[in-house]
C-alpha positions as CSV (number, residue, x, y, z in Angstrom):
1,M,0.0,0.0,0.0
2,I,2.8,2.4,0.8
3,S,4.5,1.8,-2.6
4,N,1.2,2.2,-4.4
5,N,0.5,5.6,-2.8
6,F,4.0,7.0,-2.7
7,G,4.4,9.9,-5.1
8,R,0.8,10.2,-6.0
9,R,0.3,13.4,-4.2
10,E,2.5,16.1,-2.7
11,N,3.3,15.1,0.8
12,D,5.3,16.8,3.5
13,P,8.9,15.8,3.1
14,V,9.0,14.7,6.7
15,K,6.1,12.3,6.1
16,D,7.7,11.1,2.9
17,R,11.0,10.2,4.7
18,K,9.2,8.5,7.5
19,A,7.1,6.5,5.0
20,L,10.2,5.5,3.0
21,A,12.0,4.4,6.2
22,T,9.0,2.3,7.2
23,Y,8.7,0.7,3.8
24,V,12.4,-0.1,3.6
25,E,12.2,-1.7,7.0
26,L,9.1,-3.7,6.0
27,K,11.0,-4.9,2.9
28,G,13.7,-6.4,5.2
29,Y,16.5,-4.0,4.4
30,K,18.6,-2.7,7.4
31,N,21.6,-0.4,7.1
32,G,24.8,-2.3,7.3
33,E,23.1,-5.7,7.7
34,H,25.0,-8.7,6.2
35,G,23.2,-11.7,7.8
36,D,20.2,-13.7,6.8
37,K,18.7,-13.2,3.3
38,L,15.1,-13.7,4.5
39,C,12.7,-11.5,6.4
40,Q,11.1,-12.7,9.6
41,N,8.0,-13.7,7.5
42,G,10.2,-15.9,5.3
43,T,10.2,-13.7,2.2
44,A,13.4,-12.6,0.5
45,K,14.9,-9.3,1.6
46,S,15.0,-6.5,-1.0
47,S,18.0,-4.5,-1.9
48,L,17.9,-0.7,-2.1
49,D,18.0,-0.9,-5.9
50,E,14.8,-3.1,-5.9
51,I,13.0,-0.9,-3.4
52,A,13.9,2.3,-5.4
53,K,12.6,0.7,-8.6
54,E,9.3,-0.2,-6.8
55,L,8.9,3.4,-5.6
56,N,10.0,4.9,-8.9
57,I,12.8,7.0,-7.3
58,S,16.5,6.9,-7.7
59,K,18.6,4.8,-5.4
60,R,20.6,7.9,-4.5
61,N,17.5,9.8,-3.4
62,L,16.3,6.9,-1.4
63,Q,19.7,6.7,0.4
64,R,19.6,10.5,1.1
65,A,16.1,10.3,2.6
66,L,17.0,7.3,4.8
67,R,20.2,9.0,5.9
68,I,18.3,12.2,6.9
69,E,15.6,10.2,8.7
70,R,18.3,8.2,10.6
71,N,20.1,11.4,11.7
72,V,17.0,13.4,12.7
73,T,16.8,13.7,16.5
74,D,13.6,13.0,18.4
75,S,13.2,16.7,19.2
76,M,13.3,17.5,15.5
77,K,10.6,14.8,14.7
């Protein structure tokens, strides 16, 4: 549902970053993770390239959004 609705309307950049981070986590990608190739539900984990294609954005823009979301402090959220 997140991937279907992403980019359909103009969202707040903060909401976009949060949605991207949530979607990436749901797809099984974690920054710096090198372990198991399966999510907890048994499906294959996705790479950032695959996730970016699904969302129709560049991998670089996805990486930027995730980096910003990771570095935002709680007081800024």
